[in-house]
N, C-alpha and C positions, 0 to 999 in steps of 0.2 A: 737534422740530426740527433733533436735530443731522445728519438727511438736509437739511434745506435749508442747511444752516452748508456740508457737505459738496457742493451744487450751488453755493454760492457760490462756495467754494474752487477747483471745477474750472473755472466761468467765469473765476476769477481769475487761474488757471496757463495758460489761451489764451490769456488777453487779452497776458499779459505775454510768450507767444510771437509772437503776431501784433503784439504793438505793438514790441518786438525788432527782428523783422527790419524792419517799416517805417521805423524809425528808420533801419537800418544801412542800406538800399535802399530809398527808395521810390518807386522807379521805377513798378512795376506798380501800387498805389496811386493813383499821380496817372494811369496811362493808365487803369485804371477810373473814375476820377470824372470824365474828359473824356468817356468814353464813354457816360456816364449821360447826358451834358448839362447838367453842372454850370459854371456859370462859374467858373471860377478867373483867378487875376491872372495879367499877362500876363509871360510871360517866364518860361524853366524854371528857375530858380533859387526864387522867386516859389510856383512848382506844387511844388515840392521839400519848400519848407519848412513848408507848409500839410499834404501828406504826413507830413511828419516830425511835426508839429506833433500829429497826429493819432495816430500809434505811439508818444509822449512819453504823451500823455494815457490809451492804452490800457497802456503799462507803468504810469502812474503809481497810476493805479487797480487794478489787478491786485494791486501790490506792496502798496497800502495795504489792501486788502481782508486779505490774507494777515497782514502783519505788524500789524495793528490793529483789524480789525474794525469801524470804526466805522460806524454807521449811513448815513455819509454817503459812504462808500466803495461800500456796497452800493446805496445808490440809484445811485450813478452809473455803476455796472456796467449795472443795469437797466435804466438809460437807452440807457445803448451800446448794449447788445443789442436793443435795441426798432430804433435806428435803426438797429443789420444786418441785424435782421430785414428790414423796410422797404426795405433798400439791395437785399437779396438780393429782395425781389420785385419789385422795377424791374427789375433785372437780368433777369431772368426774362421780364418782360414788354416788354420791349427786343430778347429774344434775344441777349444778350451771352455770351460762353463763356465767360468768366472772371469772379469776384469782385473777388480779389486778397485774400480774408479773412486770410490767414495772409502776408500782406505780399510775395505772389509770382504772377507770372501763371501762369495754369492752373487754379490751381482753381477748380473750376467751381459757378457757381449752381445750387440745385434747391429744389425745396418742403420735402425734407427737410430743407436745411440753414436755411433760413425755420424750418422748425417747430423744430428746435433751437436757434436763435439765440431766437427769442419763450418756448421753455419755459425757457432759460437767463435769460432777463429776469425771467423771474414767480420764478424761485426765488429771485432778485436780490432782487426787492424784496420778497419773504416774509423774505428773510433780513434787513430791517431788523430786526426785531422778534426775530430768532432772538440765539443766543450767538456770538461772535466763534470766526472757527477757532482762535485762541490757545485760550480758555476752553473750547470741546470737548477739545483735544488736553491740557488739564491736568490734566482731571478722566479720561482715558479713561486703561487701563489701559499699560502700557510709555510713559509718555509721549506718549501720542497719536502712537505708530509706525502702529499701525492704518490711524487716522487718514489720515496721510502718504499712506501704499500705496493706499488706497482712493483719494484724490484723482488721485495720480500714475496710475494704472491706467487709472481714469474719464478723465481726461482723455485719455489718451493713444486710450484706446478712442474717443472721438470726434472727436480729430484724424483719427485713421485714418481714419476714418467721412466726414467732410467733407473731408478734403483728398488724402490719399494712395490711397484705393480709387479714388472717382471719377478719381482722374488715369489708374489704371490702367486702367480701364474705359471711357475716353473711347476714340472710335474714333479710326482714324490721322486726321489732317485734319480731323476734324467735330467740330462742336458736340453739348456734353454734352445729353441730352434729361432733361427735367425731370420 
């Protein structure tokens, strides 16, 4: 079950990153939601508040999962990633060039991205019955240092595969192929 807990921690770290970006600058998220055709309150400030609230929810869910490992935070992360996966699939269906998943324009949606989101959702939901990240670190050697390193490296690799690498592969001025 430590693997499931590790996957939950990776999902939580990615939420902290994306949520932080959406809180500090919700512009890309607002544009993505509008491009999807979702009705948002009138006015720029209302739209920014909603997008910022999405970021706060991501940030709080990620921090709670890492700090407490309560089953409710794992369930919330699972639901968040299911929603992310569905939004990515909608973005692909509508031919959108960005999903703003990491709080900035240019992150391209792909089937791979949707699959990763749904796998992270499954892991988070499975982690409801697993030990918390704190419990895993408490019983591991070196005070959990290996767990922290493994989670950090894994989150970095997933971030690169979903955001940084596709950005570099995108043709100049063109949309990403799914």
